[in-house]
C-alpha positions in Angstrom: 124.0 -81.4 136.5 124.2 -83.1 139.8 127.2 -85.0 141.0 125.2 -88.3 141.1 126.5 -90.9 138.7 124.0 -91.4 135.8 123.0 -94.9 134.9 124.4 -96.2 131.6 121.6 -96.3 129.0 120.8 -99.5 127.3 121.0 -98.0 123.8 123.6 -95.3 123.5 125.0 -93.6 120.4 126.8 -90.4 121.2 127.2 -87.5 118.8 129.9 -85.0 119.2 128.3 -81.5 118.8 131.5 -80.0 117.5 131.2 -82.3 114.4 127.8 -80.8 113.4 127.8 -79.6 109.8 126.1 -76.4 108.7 123.7 -78.3 106.5 123.1 -80.9 109.2 124.0 -84.6 109.8 121.9 -87.7 109.2 122.1 -91.0 111.0 120.4 -94.4 110.8 120.3 -96.1 114.2 119.3 -99.7 114.9 119.3 -101.5 118.2 120.9 -104.9 118.3 119.3 -108.0 120.1 121.0 -107.3 123.4 119.9 -103.6 123.4 116.4 -104.6 122.5 116.3 -107.1 125.3 117.6 -104.5 127.8 115.1 -101.9 126.6 112.2 -104.4 126.9 113.3 -105.1 130.5 113.6 -101.3 131.2 110.0 -100.7 129.9 108.4 -103.8 131.4 107.3 -105.3 128.1 107.6 -108.9 127.0 110.0 -108.2 124.1 111.3 -105.6 121.7 112.0 -107.3 118.4 113.3 -104.3 116.6 114.0 -100.6 117.0 115.2 -98.4 114.2 115.5 -94.7 113.9 116.4 -92.1 111.3 117.9 -89.0 112.9 118.7 -85.6 111.4 120.7 -83.1 113.4 120.9 -79.4 112.3 121.9 -76.2 113.9 119.1 -74.6 115.9 117.7 -71.1 115.3 119.5 -69.8 118.4 123.3 -69.9 118.8 124.5 -73.0 120.7 121.3 -75.1 120.0 120.9 -78.3 118.0 117.6 -79.5 116.6 117.1 -83.3 116.4 114.4 -84.5 114.1 113.7 -88.1 114.0 111.4 -91.0 113.1 111.4 -94.3 114.8 110.0 -97.7 114.0 109.6 -100.5 116.6 108.1 -104.0 116.8 107.3 -105.2 120.3 105.2 -107.6 122.3 103.3 -106.5 125.4 100.8 -108.2 127.7 97.1 -107.5 127.2 95.8 -105.9 130.4 92.6 -107.9 130.2 93.5 -111.4 129.0 97.2 -111.4 130.0 97.9 -112.8 126.6 100.8 -111.6 124.4 99.9 -108.7 122.2 102.1 -107.7 119.2 102.4 -104.0 118.4 104.1 -101.8 115.8 105.1 -98.3 116.5 105.9 -95.6 114.0 106.5 -92.0 115.3 108.1 -88.8 114.4 109.7 -86.5 117.0 111.7 -83.3 117.6 114.1 -82.4 120.4 115.9 -79.2 120.9 119.3 -79.3 122.6 121.3 -76.4 124.1 124.8 -76.1 125.4 123.6 -73.6 127.9 120.6 -75.6 129.3 121.1 -77.0 132.7 118.7 -79.5 134.1 118.1 -77.6 137.3 117.3 -74.3 135.5 115.0 -75.4 132.6 111.9 -74.5 134.5 113.2 -70.9 135.1 114.4 -70.3 131.6 111.5 -71.5 129.5 107.8 -71.0 130.0 105.1 -73.5 129.2 104.3 -71.6 125.9 107.7 -72.5 124.5 107.2 -75.3 121.9 110.5 -77.2 122.6 112.3 -76.5 125.9 115.9 -77.6 125.3 117.5 -80.6 126.7 121.1 -80.1 127.9 124.1 -80.9 125.8 126.3 -82.8 128.3 130.1 -82.6 127.8 129.7 -81.5 124.2 127.7 -84.7 123.3 124.1 -85.7 122.6 123.1 -89.3 123.2 121.0 -90.1 120.1 120.3 -93.6 121.2 118.9 -92.5 124.5 116.8 -89.8 122.8 115.2 -92.6 120.6 114.7 -94.9 123.7 112.9 -92.1 125.6 110.7 -91.4 122.6 109.9 -95.1 122.3 108.8 -95.1 126.0 106.5 -92.2 125.3 104.9 -94.1 122.4 104.4 -97.5 124.2 100.7 -98.0 125.1 100.6 -98.2 128.9 97.4 -100.3 128.9 97.6 -102.5 125.9 94.4 -104.3 125.1 93.4 -106.8 122.4 90.6 -105.5 120.3 88.1 -108.3 121.2 89.0 -108.5 124.9 86.5 -107.7 127.5 85.9 -108.2 131.2 82.6 -110.0 131.9 80.2 -108.6 134.5 81.8 -105.2 134.5 79.9 -102.0 133.9 81.0 -98.4 134.0 77.5 -97.0 134.1 75.6 -95.0 136.7 75.0 -98.2 138.7 78.6 -97.9 139.9 79.8 -101.1 138.4 77.0 -103.2 139.9 76.0 -104.4 136.4 72.4 -104.5 137.6 73.1 -107.3 140.1 72.4 -106.2 143.7 75.3 -106.6 146.1 78.1 -106.8 143.6 79.1 -103.2 143.1 82.3 -101.7 144.5 80.4 -100.3 147.5 78.4 -103.5 148.2 80.5 -104.3 151.4 80.0 -100.8 152.6 76.3 -101.0 152.1 76.2 -104.2 154.1 78.2 -102.6 157.0 75.8 -99.6 156.9 72.8 -102.0 157.2 74.3 -103.7 160.2 74.7 -100.4 162.2 
């Protein structure tokens, strides 16, 4: 890892890898109101009402690895990209992350090819941040362009007319066409 100081995650819950049992460990995590608010700000959403996760940690197939298997549930409010109105969403997801004591962030590309199913994340100082793993997975599940089902933009077409919607002089290249006519 680099010597740069890492930012403190909004939702941290550290697990000491030395305490991993042979049959695995299970944990239920839940973000409090302050953590939800900080995560909402981090991800640029209106609010995160709840975030819960069930995590199971077990020894990986290879020595020095830990497999995290989890499910998360979240309730959040985003802004519709069309109407700019609040849009409530519920997320339920399952995920897996492989951790390795030998993995280093700089060498991951060299060690594992793209065919590997789960390239390992590094175990840092003998710990895994379960909360940050859940927060990162939440970020991957959030719709980047939330849109209400009945929302639409009037006078917009994606057809072969290039967005002109059949109305001359209103397409994306209308100004260029006018400049071309002048020359």
